[in-house]
Legacy VTK file of the C-alpha trace (Angstrom):
# vtk DataFile Version 3.0
C-alpha trace
ASCII
DATASET POLYDATA
POINTS 342 float
16.013 -24.180 2.511
12.765 -23.400 1.285
12.607 -23.030 -2.882
9.852 -23.201 -5.375
10.421 -25.909 -8.002
10.073 -23.878 -10.706
9.988 -25.254 -14.548
11.814 -23.589 -16.852
10.098 -23.492 -20.598
12.049 -23.687 -23.374
9.411 -23.755 -26.173
6.763 -21.363 -27.823
3.843 -21.708 -25.491
0.030 -20.767 -25.620
-0.878 -18.928 -21.872
-4.681 -20.745 -22.281
-6.251 -23.330 -23.507
-9.244 -23.387 -25.990
-11.572 -22.196 -23.614
-10.153 -19.174 -22.461
-8.798 -20.823 -19.356
-5.133 -21.440 -18.047
-3.071 -24.261 -19.858
-0.900 -25.709 -17.223
1.664 -26.388 -19.709
2.393 -22.965 -19.305
3.247 -22.615 -15.752
6.646 -21.936 -15.613
9.071 -19.228 -16.333
11.104 -18.718 -19.231
14.105 -16.923 -20.099
12.846 -15.377 -23.813
9.378 -14.423 -24.158
8.346 -17.266 -25.472
5.013 -17.008 -24.289
1.461 -16.408 -26.743
-1.013 -14.434 -24.373
-3.730 -16.110 -26.423
-6.682 -14.561 -23.816
-10.319 -14.978 -24.317
-13.455 -14.927 -22.424
-13.427 -14.195 -19.140
-15.233 -11.199 -19.926
-14.854 -7.877 -17.594
-11.821 -9.982 -15.984
-9.137 -9.595 -17.979
-5.974 -7.368 -17.393
-3.304 -6.342 -19.902
-0.919 -3.973 -19.625
2.336 -2.351 -21.030
4.594 -0.505 -19.166
8.052 1.487 -19.567
10.550 2.708 -17.136
13.050 4.530 -18.596
15.947 6.048 -16.233
18.094 8.662 -17.684
20.523 10.494 -15.967
18.223 13.558 -14.511
14.744 12.068 -14.929
12.971 9.009 -15.206
10.287 8.704 -17.819
7.835 6.494 -17.479
4.826 5.153 -19.913
1.872 3.330 -19.099
-0.855 1.769 -21.244
-3.377 -0.551 -19.009
-6.393 -2.094 -20.589
-9.105 -3.774 -18.482
-12.027 -4.942 -20.953
-14.294 -2.236 -19.260
-11.758 0.850 -19.880
-8.472 1.688 -21.310
-6.113 4.141 -19.017
-2.614 5.778 -19.562
-0.277 7.323 -17.569
2.444 9.295 -18.634
5.327 9.993 -15.781
8.178 12.537 -15.567
10.405 12.811 -12.436
13.191 15.126 -12.264
15.248 13.923 -9.474
17.385 16.682 -8.567
14.449 19.003 -7.911
11.540 16.516 -7.663
9.699 17.843 -10.397
7.007 15.198 -10.998
4.177 15.700 -13.285
1.595 12.876 -14.690
-0.506 12.559 -17.460
-3.550 10.582 -17.099
-6.335 9.423 -19.501
-8.883 6.972 -19.201
-11.546 5.768 -21.717
-14.091 4.145 -21.395
-14.283 0.353 -22.636
-11.248 1.736 -24.541
-13.643 2.821 -27.014
-12.343 5.711 -29.648
-8.694 4.998 -28.837
-7.889 2.286 -31.398
-6.198 0.691 -28.538
-5.081 -3.127 -29.846
-2.801 -4.817 -26.769
-0.795 -7.208 -28.504
-0.394 -11.007 -27.223
3.360 -11.147 -27.335
5.920 -8.928 -25.570
7.653 -6.859 -27.625
4.421 -6.619 -30.312
3.867 -2.882 -31.731
1.070 -0.655 -29.361
-0.182 2.892 -29.910
-2.622 5.098 -27.765
-3.494 7.717 -29.136
-6.691 10.591 -28.786
-6.909 14.695 -28.891
-4.481 14.859 -25.932
-1.230 12.700 -26.443
0.111 9.978 -29.040
1.984 7.159 -27.976
4.075 5.181 -30.925
5.906 2.170 -29.847
7.796 -0.692 -32.693
9.841 -2.886 -32.253
12.364 -3.626 -35.136
15.767 -5.654 -35.459
16.253 -5.683 -31.533
15.300 -2.179 -31.106
12.352 -0.357 -29.416
11.351 2.367 -30.972
9.262 4.854 -28.249
8.035 7.496 -29.199
5.409 10.361 -27.624
4.377 13.565 -27.696
1.842 16.033 -26.184
0.766 19.436 -26.765
0.156 20.316 -23.044
2.011 18.288 -20.351
2.099 20.181 -17.391
1.734 23.379 -19.217
4.371 22.773 -21.626
4.646 20.650 -24.867
6.179 17.299 -24.579
8.087 14.942 -27.138
10.074 12.134 -26.430
12.177 10.035 -29.007
13.799 6.847 -27.132
15.226 3.935 -28.588
15.842 0.889 -26.578
18.023 -1.358 -26.994
17.704 -5.227 -26.547
20.977 -7.466 -26.753
20.351 -10.467 -28.278
22.044 -12.696 -25.967
20.182 -11.423 -22.619
17.912 -13.548 -20.613
14.367 -11.783 -19.469
11.757 -12.541 -16.747
8.258 -14.102 -18.049
6.505 -16.156 -15.383
3.232 -17.559 -15.450
1.787 -17.155 -11.723
-0.954 -19.687 -11.286
-3.656 -19.401 -8.734
-6.437 -21.595 -10.879
-7.507 -22.424 -14.258
-9.666 -19.232 -13.918
-7.373 -16.509 -12.662
-3.589 -16.828 -13.233
-1.210 -13.828 -14.853
1.735 -13.710 -17.445
3.943 -11.139 -16.527
7.154 -10.390 -18.471
9.936 -8.048 -16.620
12.654 -7.004 -19.152
15.778 -5.319 -17.511
18.872 -3.167 -18.153
18.151 -2.329 -21.336
20.301 0.487 -23.132
18.481 3.375 -24.140
18.867 6.349 -26.405
17.481 9.421 -27.278
16.065 12.445 -25.818
13.123 13.829 -23.725
12.132 17.651 -24.734
9.907 19.421 -22.248
9.399 22.814 -22.920
12.454 24.366 -23.387
14.504 21.535 -21.094
16.323 18.918 -23.298
17.232 15.296 -21.406
19.516 13.402 -23.205
19.812 9.638 -22.877
22.550 7.236 -23.745
23.206 3.926 -23.793
26.135 3.765 -22.033
24.144 5.280 -18.464
20.403 5.139 -18.790
18.567 1.556 -19.230
14.976 0.841 -19.624
12.995 -1.933 -17.730
9.970 -3.276 -19.877
6.789 -4.452 -17.704
4.528 -5.976 -19.559
1.428 -8.641 -18.074
-1.249 -9.999 -19.167
-3.999 -12.171 -17.302
-7.315 -12.701 -15.248
-6.483 -11.637 -11.985
-8.447 -11.702 -8.518
-10.911 -9.038 -7.865
-8.821 -8.235 -4.913
-4.945 -8.251 -4.975
-2.596 -6.430 -3.287
1.618 -6.188 -4.138
5.218 -4.895 -3.729
7.362 -4.525 -6.508
10.862 -3.546 -6.393
13.510 -2.690 -9.767
16.337 -1.286 -10.680
18.232 -1.206 -13.587
21.449 0.502 -13.713
25.410 0.389 -14.370
27.467 -0.403 -11.115
30.813 -0.313 -11.638
31.550 -2.133 -15.287
28.274 -3.987 -14.846
24.570 -3.533 -16.363
22.727 -5.020 -13.178
19.080 -5.194 -13.008
16.776 -6.617 -10.169
13.160 -7.376 -9.809
11.647 -8.790 -6.824
7.586 -8.827 -6.106
6.034 -9.426 -2.937
2.434 -10.775 -1.565
0.626 -11.358 -4.756
2.605 -14.776 -5.516
2.526 -16.381 -2.149
1.243 -19.597 -2.753
1.550 -20.011 -6.181
4.748 -21.870 -6.469
6.122 -19.050 -8.835
7.961 -15.847 -8.248
9.193 -12.848 -9.779
12.119 -12.438 -8.376
15.864 -12.557 -10.213
19.210 -10.181 -10.877
20.354 -9.633 -14.142
24.247 -9.302 -14.665
25.539 -8.464 -17.844
22.422 -10.216 -19.405
22.675 -13.240 -17.540
19.935 -14.183 -15.466
20.196 -15.551 -11.595
16.253 -16.889 -11.304
15.522 -16.687 -7.283
13.272 -19.577 -6.585
12.428 -18.362 -3.180
9.539 -16.143 -1.683
11.161 -12.288 -0.620
9.263 -10.250 2.026
8.804 -6.896 2.024
9.429 -4.631 5.395
8.735 -1.437 5.809
6.552 1.296 7.607
3.047 1.943 6.284
2.728 4.541 8.340
5.764 6.249 6.961
6.666 5.100 3.592
9.748 7.243 3.693
11.584 5.186 6.283
13.998 2.035 5.103
12.484 -0.176 3.414
14.151 -4.173 4.051
13.610 -6.465 1.382
15.267 -10.319 2.396
14.940 -13.455 0.927
12.168 -15.921 3.302
14.284 -18.732 4.242
18.023 -17.611 3.363
20.290 -14.957 2.541
20.405 -14.943 -0.747
18.396 -11.490 -0.899
19.381 -8.967 1.883
18.587 -5.429 0.754
17.762 -2.134 2.099
16.104 0.623 0.029
16.152 4.471 1.124
13.449 6.793 -0.745
14.199 10.236 -1.330
11.010 10.628 -3.449
7.002 9.213 -1.989
4.320 9.544 -4.383
0.806 8.256 -3.616
-2.249 7.507 -6.263
-5.560 6.874 -6.346
-7.551 5.614 -9.416
-11.210 5.591 -8.743
-13.237 4.709 -11.899
-16.216 2.807 -10.583
-15.419 -0.539 -11.038
-11.690 -0.295 -10.723
-9.968 1.491 -7.421
-6.345 1.535 -7.082
-4.449 2.863 -4.374
-0.494 2.994 -5.399
2.549 4.348 -2.858
5.578 4.812 -5.104
8.635 5.327 -4.525
12.163 5.856 -5.714
15.174 5.826 -3.917
18.576 4.050 -3.423
19.522 -0.058 -2.864
22.187 -1.277 -0.744
22.878 -4.720 0.274
24.056 -7.609 -1.775
22.227 -10.476 -3.180
23.977 -13.835 -4.236
24.172 -15.288 -7.941
23.691 -18.551 -9.102
27.193 -19.203 -9.776
27.607 -19.028 -5.931
29.273 -15.424 -5.997
27.863 -12.404 -4.252
26.835 -9.253 -5.695
27.312 -6.561 -4.052
24.870 -3.220 -4.518
25.592 0.250 -3.347
23.611 3.316 -4.004
22.100 1.884 -6.793
18.754 3.823 -8.162
15.656 2.495 -8.144
11.888 2.505 -7.347
9.812 0.248 -4.978
5.733 0.206 -4.354
2.807 -0.679 -2.611
-0.583 -1.219 -4.582
-3.973 -2.426 -3.681
-6.338 -2.770 -6.046
-9.644 -3.848 -6.727
-11.122 -4.695 -10.218
LINES 1 343
342 0 1 2 3 4 5 6 7 8 9 10 11 12 13 14 15 16 17 18 19 20 21 22 23 24 25 26 27 28 29 30 31 32 33 34 35 36 37 38 39 40 41 42 43 44 45 46 47 48 49 50 51 52 53 54 55 56 57 58 59 60 61 62 63 64 65 66 67 68 69 70 71 72 73 74 75 76 77 78 79 80 81 82 83 84 85 86 87 88 89 90 91 92 93 94 95 96 97 98 99 100 101 102 103 104 105 106 107 108 109 110 111 112 113 114 115 116 117 118 119 120 121 122 123 124 125 126 127 128 129 130 131 132 133 134 135 136 137 138 139 140 141 142 143 144 145 146 147 148 149 150 151 152 153 154 155 156 157 158 159 160 161 162 163 164 165 166 167 168 169 170 171 172 173 174 175 176 177 178 179 180 181 182 183 184 185 186 187 188 189 190 191 192 193 194 195 196 197 198 199 200 201 202 203 204 205 206 207 208 209 210 211 212 213 214 215 216 217 218 219 220 221 222 223 224 225 226 227 228 229 230 231 232 233 234 235 236 237 238 239 240 241 242 243 244 245 246 247 248 249 250 251 252 253 254 255 256 257 258 259 260 261 262 263 264 265 266 267 268 269 270 271 272 273 274 275 276 277 278 279 280 281 282 283 284 285 286 287 288 289 290 291 292 293 294 295 296 297 298 299 300 301 302 303 304 305 306 307 308 309 310 311 312 313 314 315 316 317 318 319 320 321 322 323 324 325 326 327 328 329 330 331 332 333 334 335 336 337 338 339 340 341
């Protein structure tokens, strides 16, 4: 069976050397966010983002803050499952000017995005992330979100350094199944979140990525029977690097999957079932049935991103590191296909 010999990091490690190139000692994965993303140099090539996805019982709410040296982009998304009401507010700021946007070097450090349209404040204190979003005009209604995301101290998280070469590399952190409480208020609709059934996912990235990139991502964080389950799979972009971002979380314990996964789907009809399987073994055997599809295009001179986003249900099974098999039935989640020239 073809598995990658992924090294596990256990001590605080800097992503880059003094020249801003990849520190070879950082190549590997960690169960805790112990990587310091001390990116420097590589003018106009650095990519940084902090994305949050919050699965409520009625809505999926997400916030994405991206910083490419030449622009800052912020997205706030709202999807109501039953009605499929969807809205995205997007703000692009050339060179990130005027937003006072500072992208932290560590995964859980605070981040703020403010302009005359929207205020986002994300802070972390004593194993909790406090997330507040206000906008006067969000789909023609005022938006107020106040969410508390709990980071259980014993939980594993996925933190991976993906090396293409010394000058092209990425650190990605995926933190799953984080119990979330609070509310999102849109106009006169009030959506409550309780930490028994509502979970947050953090997608954090820092790096110098290839000028052209293509990838798939599949993820979900839900309560399945009496367990907190998170799944995370990536395709294409890690191929050939010796690293994967494939992992499954059960009640905070991560089973790292040291094998590439394949995404099989019909690019002429994304609403057909997707099949996500491990490349050489039967470790991962999942199907994904979408109920919501969205295509978006970002075209901002230097950056072009085509993104196909789907929300739906996973079914199938994944083998865990203790030899047991996790059965997944009707687990709400997300997949995407992205192609970027940036």
